[in-house]
C-alpha positions, 0 to 999 in steps of 0.5 A: 225227414223234412224233405220227405214231408215236403215230398208228401205235400208235392205228391198229394197237393197236385194229385188233389188238384188234378182230382178236383179239376175232374178233367176227363183227360187224366193221361197228362197227369200220369204222363207227367208222373212217368216222363221225368225219369226219361232223363235218368234213362239218358244218363244210364250206363251199365259201366257205372255203379248202381244208381249213378248216372253219367256226368253229362246227364246230371244237369238235365236230371237235376233240372227235371227233378226240381219243382221250379219249372213245373210250378212256372208252367202251372202258373203260365197255364192257368185257364189256358191249357189243361194238358200243360196243367195236367203234365205239370201237376203229374211232374210235381207229384213225381218229384214229391214221390222221389223225395218221399223215397229219398231220391233227389238231386245228383252231384257232379259225379252222378251220385245221389246227394244225401 
């Protein structure tokens, strides 16, 4: 339950910031929401169990689904790049949405960690 509550914060705060910025370029935010799941596509294989990704794709998937990197990019882009800011805000919202629905890190075998 705690992770889902944190997920709601990660979803709603970046969304609120994105709305508050009132930037006419909202596409970076929406791209940031979708782009992290491209790492899931890289790990997909029809031979694996449902929801399991290939072992070699786990490090990329876990890195992309951690809030650390988008937070660093947000801090680095303050006042500099609206595109980087928008992408990172969307990225954080994506992570929050995943956490709300019970998705998150993968173990070394590619399965979701409970």
